[in-house]
C-alpha positions in Angstrom: -37.4 -9.2 -2.6 -33.7 -10.8 -2.0 -30.5 -11.6 -3.6 -32.3 -14.8 -5.2 -33.7 -13.1 -8.2 -37.3 -14.0 -7.5 -38.8 -10.8 -6.5 -37.9 -8.9 -9.8 -38.5 -11.8 -11.7 -42.1 -12.0 -10.0 -42.5 -8.3 -10.6 -41.7 -8.9 -14.2 -44.5 -11.7 -14.7 -46.6 -9.5 -13.2 -46.1 -6.3 -15.4 -45.9 -9.0 -18.4 -49.5 -10.7 -17.6 -51.3 -7.0 -17.1 -48.6 -5.3 -20.2 -50.5 -2.3 -22.5 -48.4 -1.8 -25.2 -50.2 0.1 -27.9 -47.6 0.4 -30.6 -44.1 -0.8 -31.0 -41.1 0.4 -33.2 -37.3 0.2 -34.5 -35.8 3.6 -34.9 -34.0 3.6 -38.8 -30.8 5.8 -39.0 -29.2 7.2 -42.1 -25.6 8.2 -43.0 -23.4 6.1 -40.9 -24.1 2.5 -43.1 -21.9 -0.1 -40.9 -22.7 1.4 -37.6 -25.1 0.3 -35.0 -26.7 3.5 -33.5 -28.3 2.8 -29.8 -28.6 4.2 -26.3 -30.0 7.2 -27.7 -31.4 10.6 -26.2 -34.7 11.4 -26.4 -35.8 13.3 -29.2 -35.7 16.9 -28.5 -36.9 20.4 -30.9 -34.3 23.1 -31.4 -34.6 25.9 -33.9 -37.8 24.3 -35.2 -36.8 20.9 -35.9 -36.5 17.5 -34.2 -33.4 16.0 -33.3 -31.8 12.8 -31.7 -28.1 12.4 -30.3 -27.5 8.2 -31.0 -24.7 6.5 -29.9 -22.9 5.4 -33.2 -20.7 1.8 -33.0 -19.7 -0.8 -34.8 -21.0 -4.1 -33.8 -17.7 -6.0 -33.2 -16.5 -3.0 -31.9 -16.4 -2.3 -27.3 -15.9 1.1 -25.7 -15.3 2.6 -28.8 -18.3 4.7 -29.9 -19.2 7.8 -31.2 -21.9 10.7 -30.0 -23.7 12.1 -33.4 -26.8 14.4 -34.3 -29.4 12.9 -36.1 -32.3 15.3 -37.6 -36.0 13.5 -37.7 -37.2 12.8 -41.4 -39.6 10.8 -41.3 -42.2 8.5 -38.7 -39.1 6.8 -36.4 -36.7 8.3 -39.4 -33.3 9.7 -38.5 -30.6 11.0 -40.7 -27.1 12.2 -39.7 -27.1 16.1 -39.7 -24.1 16.4 -41.9 -21.1 18.7 -40.3 -22.5 17.9 -37.2 -20.0 18.0 -34.3 -18.4 14.4 -33.3 -18.4 13.4 -29.5 -16.3 10.5 -28.4 -19.1 9.5 -25.5 -21.3 7.0 -25.1 -24.8 7.1 -24.2 -25.8 10.6 -24.5 -28.4 12.3 -22.6 -29.9 16.0 -23.6 -32.0 18.2 -21.5 -33.1 22.0 -21.5 -31.7 23.5 -18.1 -32.4 27.2 -16.9 -32.3 28.4 -20.4 -29.1 26.2 -21.5 -29.1 23.1 -24.1 -26.9 20.4 -21.8 -25.5 17.3 -23.7 -24.0 14.7 -21.5 -22.3 11.3 -22.0 -20.0 8.5 -21.1 -16.3 9.1 -22.0 -14.1 6.4 -21.4 -10.5 6.5 -21.2 -7.9 4.5 -22.0 -4.6 3.6 -21.1 -1.7 1.4 -22.8 -4.6 0.1 -25.2 -6.9 -1.0 -22.1 -9.8 0.6 -20.4 -9.0 2.0 -17.7 -12.0 4.3 -16.6 -14.6 6.6 -17.7 -16.1 9.6 -16.7 -19.5 11.3 -17.5 -19.1 14.4 -19.2 -21.2 17.7 -19.8 -21.0 20.2 -22.9 -23.7 23.0 -22.5 -24.8 26.0 -24.9 -27.7 27.8 -26.9 -27.0 26.4 -30.2 -26.4 22.6 -30.4 -24.0 23.4 -32.9 -21.6 25.0 -30.7 -21.6 23.7 -27.5 -18.9 24.0 -24.6 -17.6 21.3 -22.2 -17.8 22.6 -18.9 -18.0 19.7 -16.2 -16.9 16.2 -15.2 -18.3 13.8 -13.1 -16.7 11.3 -10.9 -13.9 8.4 -11.7 -15.9 5.3 -13.1 -19.9 6.9 -12.7 -22.3 7.0 -15.3 -26.2 8.3 -15.3 -25.6 11.4 -14.3 -28.8 13.9 -14.5 -29.7 17.1 -14.1 -32.9 18.1 -13.9 -34.5 22.1 -13.7 -36.9 22.1 -10.2 -39.7 24.0 -10.9 -41.3 23.9 -7.5 -41.5 24.0 -4.0 -38.2 25.4 -1.7 -35.8 24.6 -4.2 -38.0 26.2 -7.0 -35.0 27.3 -9.6 -32.7 25.2 -8.6 -31.0 22.3 -10.5 -31.4 18.7 -8.9 -28.9 16.2 -9.6 -29.1 12.2 -9.9 -26.0 10.3 -9.5 -25.8 6.8 -9.5 -22.4 5.3 -7.2 -22.1 1.6 -8.5 -19.1 -0.9 -7.2 -18.1 -3.0 -4.3 -17.9 -0.3 -1.5 -21.9 0.2 -2.5 -22.4 -3.6 -2.4 -21.0 -3.8 0.6 -22.8 -1.2 2.6 -26.2 -1.8 0.7 -26.3 -4.9 -1.0 -26.7 -3.9 -4.8 -24.7 -2.8 -6.8 -25.3 0.4 -7.8 -27.5 3.4 -5.9 -29.0 6.5 -7.1 -28.5 10.1 -5.4 -29.5 13.4 -5.6 -28.3 16.6 -4.2 -29.5 20.5 -5.1 -27.2 23.0 -6.9 -28.0 26.5 -7.7 -26.7 26.5 -11.0 -24.1 24.6 -13.6 -21.4 26.1 -12.5 -21.6 24.1 -9.2 -21.5 20.7 -11.0 -18.7 18.9 -10.0 -17.2 15.9 -9.4 -17.4 16.6 -5.5 -21.2 17.6 -5.7 -22.0 14.3 -7.7 -20.1 12.3 -5.2 -21.7 13.1 -2.1 -24.9 13.2 -2.9 -27.1 11.1 -0.5 -28.7 8.2 -1.5 -32.3 7.2 -1.9 -33.0 3.8 -0.3 -35.5 1.5 -1.4 -34.7 1.3 -5.0 -32.6 -1.9 -5.8 -32.4 -5.4 -3.4 -29.4 -7.1 -3.3 -27.1 -7.8 -6.5 -29.2 -5.5 -8.7 -28.1 -2.1 -10.0 -29.7 0.4 -12.1 -30.1 4.4 -12.6 -31.6 8.0 -13.8 -32.2 8.1 -17.4 -34.4 11.1 -17.6 -36.0 13.1 -14.9 -38.7 15.7 -15.4 -40.3 18.2 -12.7 -44.0 17.1 -12.3 -47.1 19.4 -11.9 -48.1 17.8 -8.2 -44.7 18.9 -6.9 -42.3 15.7 -7.2 -39.8 14.6 -9.6 -40.5 12.0 -12.5 -38.1 9.7 -13.2 -37.6 7.5 -15.8 -34.9 4.9 -15.3 -33.3 1.3 -15.4 -33.2 -1.6 -13.4 -30.6 -4.5 -14.2 -29.9 -7.7 -13.0 -28.3 -10.9 -13.4 -30.5 -13.9 -15.0 -27.7 -16.7 -16.1 -25.6 -15.4 -18.2 -28.0 -12.9 -19.6 -27.2 -9.4 -18.1 -31.3 -8.1 -17.7 -32.2 -4.4 -18.1 -35.4 -3.5 -17.6 -37.3 0.4 -18.2 -38.9 1.8 -14.8 -40.6 4.3 -13.5 -40.6 6.0 -10.3 -41.7 9.5 -8.6 -38.8 10.9 -6.7 -40.1 13.3 -3.1 -37.0 15.6 -3.2 -38.1 17.3 0.2 -38.4 14.1 1.8 -35.6 12.1 -0.3 -38.2 9.1 -0.7 -39.2 7.6 -3.9 -42.5 6.0 -4.8 -44.5 4.3 -7.1 -41.8 2.6 -8.6 -42.8 0.2 -11.6 -41.8 -1.6 -14.5 -42.7 -0.4 -17.6 -40.9 -1.7 -20.8 -38.9 -5.0 -21.0 -36.8 -6.1 -24.3 -39.5 -7.9 -25.4 -41.7 -5.1 -25.5 -39.6 -3.9 -28.5 -39.8 -5.5 -32.3 -37.2 -8.6 -32.0 -33.8 -7.6 -33.6 -30.5 -9.1 -32.8 -28.0 -8.2 -29.7 -24.4 -6.8 -30.0 -23.7 -9.6 -27.9 -25.5 -13.0 -26.6 -25.7 -11.9 -22.7 -27.7 -8.8 -23.9 -30.3 -10.4 -25.9 -32.6 -9.2 -22.8 -31.2 -5.8 -22.4 -33.3 -2.7 -22.8 -31.7 0.5 -21.3 -33.6 3.5 -21.3 -33.1 6.4 -23.0 -36.5 8.5 -21.6 -40.4 9.2 -22.8 -41.7 12.0 -24.8 -45.6 13.2 -24.3 -48.2 12.4 -26.6 -51.1 14.5 -28.0 -53.2 11.5 -27.0 -52.3 11.3 -23.7 -49.5 8.4 -24.1 -46.3 8.8 -23.9 -43.4 7.4 -26.8 -41.0 5.2 -24.5 -37.7 5.3 -26.2 -34.7 2.4 -25.4 -31.7 1.4 -26.6 -32.1 -2.6 -26.9 -29.5 -4.9 -27.0 -26.9 -2.7 -27.2 -27.1 -2.6 -31.2 -30.4 -1.1 -31.9 -32.9 1.8 -31.0 -36.5 1.1 -29.7 -40.0 3.1 -29.3 -42.9 1.7 -27.7 -46.1 3.6 -26.8 -47.6 3.4 -23.0 -49.4 4.6 -20.8 -48.4 7.9 -18.5 -46.4 6.6 -15.7 -47.1 9.6 -14.3 -50.8 10.3 -15.3 -51.8 10.1 -11.3 -49.1 13.0 -10.3 -49.9 15.7 -12.7 -48.7 16.6 -15.8 -45.1 17.1 -16.7 -44.0 20.7 -16.3 -41.8 21.6 -19.7 
């Protein structure tokens, strides 16, 4: 693949010709009328109930969002939890890490009325109603993700995926962003310096592409299953696609990267801006009893969608809870 975009377009055409989408739906959110809810966390279970964190923002606003907690009240139906904490974040991420519930998201800072920088913020606790802020990522880095390692020489430690992006990355690697990976002993070791120095994983993005890790889960085979996004420009469009790959952290090698979803796999709905009409910003997957998975994704920076697909990691054993 080269920076002319033909490689990724060919990959997408191959995906489109053979894709299997068994179900496709938009999520409905209640209690925040007048606001869009999108780029959510994956649904998770806590205290016997199912919840999801969503990015809440007015259609006409940009980088002025909040993260709110919603409870499942029906099929693809979610209702705001009254009195739940309001986080001034974007694009929430939720995971269980070594006995703690971890919530992450992007905090945007303003100066003199203009957007200045952004940072990854992290919260933890045993009760989702009482989380403590404990870590900040490097300046202007999104899509930092954590995974508890279940097998191999680093069993019991925490894997950290980074996503440096910028002109320095482009000059060095050709792509607009990279994904890095490092290991820490505990959540107390999550610092901006550790994240910034995570060694990069090669072979994920070609010239002028960018992307990141959105969800990472340990696999029975010993690797880490990554659900992420890959992006490129197509004229005036910013194209975001759902991808998966398996990461061998002992060899620092990514394998079996594939497209698993695109914007038109989800129901039609207007986008926040015209240039986001082909945007599917990945949330992650949830295993189903029938062996398939629900793939959740923000679409068009205005809605959250769900599709049912084959398990992209089926050849690598079960996902370890």
